[in-house]
C-alpha positions in Angstrom: -3.8 -14.7 -31.8 -0.4 -16.2 -31.7 2.2 -13.6 -30.5 4.5 -15.0 -33.2 2.2 -14.1 -36.1 3.4 -11.3 -38.3 0.1 -9.5 -37.9 0.4 -9.2 -34.1 2.0 -6.2 -32.5 2.2 -5.0 -28.9 -0.2 -2.2 -28.0 1.7 1.1 -27.9 0.0 3.3 -25.2 0.9 7.0 -24.9 0.2 9.6 -22.2 -2.8 10.6 -24.4 -4.3 7.2 -23.7 -3.7 7.6 -20.0 -5.3 11.1 -20.1 -8.4 9.7 -21.9 -8.8 7.1 -19.1 -8.2 9.8 -16.5 -11.1 11.7 -17.9 -13.4 9.0 -16.5 -12.1 9.9 -13.0 -12.7 13.6 -13.7 -16.3 12.7 -14.8 -16.8 10.8 -11.6 -15.4 13.7 -9.6 -17.8 16.1 -11.4 -20.8 13.9 -10.7 -19.7 13.6 -7.0 -19.5 17.3 -6.7 -22.8 17.9 -8.4 -24.6 15.4 -6.2 -22.7 16.3 -3.0 -21.3 12.7 -2.6 -18.0 14.0 -1.2 -15.8 11.4 -2.9 -14.4 13.5 -5.8 -11.3 14.7 -4.0 -10.5 11.2 -2.8 -10.8 9.9 -6.3 -8.6 12.6 -7.8 -6.0 12.1 -5.1 -5.9 8.3 -5.6 -5.7 8.7 -9.3 -2.7 11.1 -9.1 -1.0 8.8 -6.5 -1.6 5.9 -8.9 0.1 7.7 -11.8 3.1 8.6 -9.6 3.5 5.2 -8.0 3.2 3.2 -11.2 5.6 5.6 -13.1 8.2 5.0 -10.4 7.6 1.3 -10.3 7.9 1.1 -14.1 11.2 3.0 -14.0 12.7 0.7 -11.3 11.4 -2.5 -13.0 12.8 -1.4 -16.4 16.3 -1.1 -14.8 15.9 -4.5 -13.0 14.7 -6.2 -16.2 17.7 -4.8 -18.1 20.3 -6.0 -15.6 18.9 -9.5 -15.6 20.9 -10.2 -12.4 19.7 -12.7 -9.8 21.0 -10.6 -6.9 19.1 -7.6 -8.2 16.0 -9.7 -8.5 16.5 -11.0 -4.9 16.9 -7.4 -3.7 13.7 -6.4 -5.5 11.8 -9.3 -3.9 13.0 -8.4 -0.4 12.1 -4.8 -1.1 8.6 -5.8 -2.1 8.2 -7.8 1.1 9.6 -4.9 3.2 7.2 -2.4 1.6 4.3 -4.9 2.2 5.3 -5.2 5.8 5.2 -1.5 6.2 1.8 -1.3 4.5 0.4 -3.9 6.8 1.8 -2.7 10.1 1.8 1.1 9.6 -1.3 1.7 7.4 -3.6 -1.3 7.7 -3.6 -2.6 11.3 -5.3 -0.4 13.8 -4.0 -2.5 16.7 -0.4 -3.7 17.1 1.6 -5.8 19.5 5.3 -5.9 20.5 7.8 -6.9 17.8 5.0 -6.9 15.2 7.1 -5.5 12.4 9.7 -8.2 12.7 7.1 -11.0 12.9 5.1 -9.8 9.9 8.3 -9.4 7.8 9.4 -12.9 8.8 5.9 -14.3 8.0 5.9 -12.7 4.6 9.5 -13.7 3.6 8.9 -17.2 4.9 5.9 -17.6 2.7 6.3 -15.5 -0.4 9.9 -16.4 -1.2 9.7 -20.2 -1.0 6.3 -20.4 -2.6 7.4 -18.1 -5.5 10.6 -20.0 -6.1 9.0 -23.5 -6.1 5.9 -22.3 -8.0 7.8 -20.4 -10.7 10.4 -23.1 -11.2 8.3 -26.3 -11.1 4.6 -25.3 -11.5 5.1 -22.7 -14.2 8.3 -24.4 -15.6 10.3 -21.2 -15.8 14.1 -21.6 -16.2 15.8 -20.0 -14.5 13.1 -19.2 -11.9 14.5 -15.8 -11.2 13.8 -14.3 -14.7 12.9 -10.8 -13.8 9.9 -10.4 -16.1 8.4 -13.6 -14.6 9.5 -13.8 -11.0 9.0 -10.2 -9.8 5.3 -9.9 -10.9 4.7 -13.2 -9.1 6.3 -12.0 -5.9 4.3 -8.7 -6.2 1.0 -10.5 -6.5 1.9 -12.8 -3.6 2.8 -9.9 -1.4 -0.4 -8.1 -2.2 -2.6 -11.0 -1.2 -0.4 -11.9 1.8 -0.9 -8.4 3.2 -4.7 -8.9 3.1 -4.5 -12.3 4.8 -2.1 -11.0 7.6 -4.3 -7.9 8.3 -7.5 -10.0 8.5 -6.0 -12.7 10.8 -4.0 -10.4 13.1 -6.8 -7.8 13.3 -9.3 -10.6 14.2 -7.1 -12.0 16.9 -6.2 -8.7 18.5 -9.8 -7.5 18.3 -11.1 -10.6 20.0 -8.5 -10.3 22.8 -8.8 -6.6 23.3 -12.5 -5.9 22.6 -14.1 -9.3 23.0 -16.7 -8.5 20.5 -18.8 -10.8 18.3 -17.0 -12.7 15.6 -17.1 -11.3 12.1 -17.6 -13.6 9.1 -15.5 -12.8 6.1 -16.6 -14.0 2.7 -14.2 -13.7 -0.3 -15.4 -14.4 -3.8 -14.2 -14.0 -7.4 -16.6 -11.8 -9.4 -14.5 -11.1 -12.5 -11.9 -12.6 -14.8 -8.7 -12.6 -12.6 -5.9 -10.2 -13.5 -3.2 -12.7 -14.4 -5.6 -14.5 -16.8 -6.6 -11.3 -18.4 -3.0 -10.2 -18.9 -2.1 -13.6 -20.4 -5.1 -13.3 -22.8 -4.1 -9.8 -23.8 -0.6 -11.0 -24.3 -1.7 -13.4 -27.0 -1.9 -16.7 -25.0 -4.8 -19.1 -25.6 -7.7 -19.0 -23.2 -6.9 -22.6 -22.0 -3.2 -21.7 -21.2 -4.3 -18.5 -19.5 -6.8 -20.4 -17.4 -4.1 -22.9 -16.3 -1.7 -20.1 -15.5 -4.4 -18.4 -13.4 -5.0 -21.7 -11.5 -1.3 -22.0 -10.7 -1.2 -18.4 -9.5 -4.3 -18.8 -7.3 -2.8 -21.9 -5.7 0.4 -20.0 -5.0 -1.4 -17.0 -3.6 -3.6 -19.2 -1.3 -0.6 -21.2 0.1 1.5 -18.0 0.6 -1.4 -16.2 2.3 -2.1 -19.1 4.5 1.5 -19.6 5.6 2.1 -16.0 6.4 -1.2 -15.7 8.3 -0.4 -18.7 10.4 3.2 -17.5 11.2 2.0 -14.1 12.1 -1.0 -15.2 14.1 1.1 -17.7 16.1 3.6 -15.0 16.9 0.9 -12.5 17.9 -0.7 -15.0 20.3 2.8 -15.7 21.7 3.1 -12.0 22.6 -0.4 -11.2 23.9 -0.7 -14.5 25.9 2.1 -14.9 28.5 3.7 -18.1 29.8 1.1 -18.3 32.5 -1.7 -18.5 29.9 -2.9 -15.0 30.9 -4.3 -12.6 28.3 -2.0 -9.5 28.3 -4.1 -6.7 26.8 -1.5 -4.2 28.0 0.8 -5.5 25.3 -1.6 -4.4 22.5 -1.1 -0.8 21.3 -4.3 0.8 20.1 -2.7 4.2 19.4 -1.8 5.4 16.0 1.5 4.1 14.7 4.6 6.0 15.9 5.1 7.2 12.3 1.7 9.0 12.2 2.1 10.3 15.8 5.5 11.8 14.8 3.9 13.3 11.7 1.0 14.8 13.7 3.5 16.3 16.2 5.6 17.9 13.4 2.4 19.3 11.8 1.2 20.6 15.1 4.5 22.3 15.7 4.7 23.7 12.2 1.1 25.1 12.5 1.8 26.5 15.9 4.9 28.2 14.6 3.1 29.7 11.7 0.3 31.0 13.9 2.8 32.5 16.4 4.6 34.2 13.5 1.3 35.5 12.1 0.2 36.8 15.4 3.6 38.5 15.9 3.5 40.2 12.6 -0.1 41.3 13.2 0.9 42.7 16.6 3.8 44.5 15.1 1.6 46.2 12.5 -0.9 47.1 15.1 1.7 48.7 17.4 3.0 50.7 14.4 -0.5 51.9 13.7 -0.9 53.0 17.3 2.5 54.7 17.3 1.7 56.5 14.1 -1.7 57.6 15.5 0.0 58.9 18.7 2.5 60.9 16.7 -0.2 62.4 14.5 -2.3 63.3 17.6 0.7 65.1 19.2 1.5 67.0 16.0 -2.1 68.1 15.8 -2.1 69.4 19.4 1.2 71.2 19.0 0.1 72.7 15.8 
């Protein structure tokens, strides 16, 4: 259907529609509890986090779209890369090396920004290329795929150097209609145009992921292999990220304080009971 036809209208989704979709998660949680699968709480937590995150993202993007300012769009693109770097370094990678955050951020910015600008302007023929409703979703998709590429490449290199285990073969395949193509079809574009758009997006994602993975891997090897061509496993940190260590320390202190306070209150009540018992015993003897 042509989006310009009078009969076409955008789908108006309410929170009732979201609640209906959420009922599927509740059904899965019920089945998980009934069969003892142990995934119900994880599904519920992920669903709630999804609602919160997407609501915040929608609020921010709406403001960015309304401003239609290239500097705001640039700031949003940098923010997406910064958040992607934090996700890769803090949450995804189990092993890290010195100056990893800076190298990953450089790799992401050096790949997603040029690829998104050139691809949006020339391959997708968007003028100006920084149109918020076109450019920001492209950068978001590039960042998501780039995170996966960086995590796979860096994890493989550090694992080989630190653990010296057998190599792992990673196979990636497409098993469904890609998201960009689906969105274009739902938006009213022809299937042919949607397919061409998806081809462009896939090429942009592949190039951005390859560039960022190459940059980050070269930097990682430069850190863990010194100028004498010696492997420096001591430069690889296998501990939890400092953010999580700090969180665990704060939680341990808080729990310790709560326990100490509970023990102190319990001891106070016990002493009062003993004192009251002694007073009663003396009164009984004197009486």
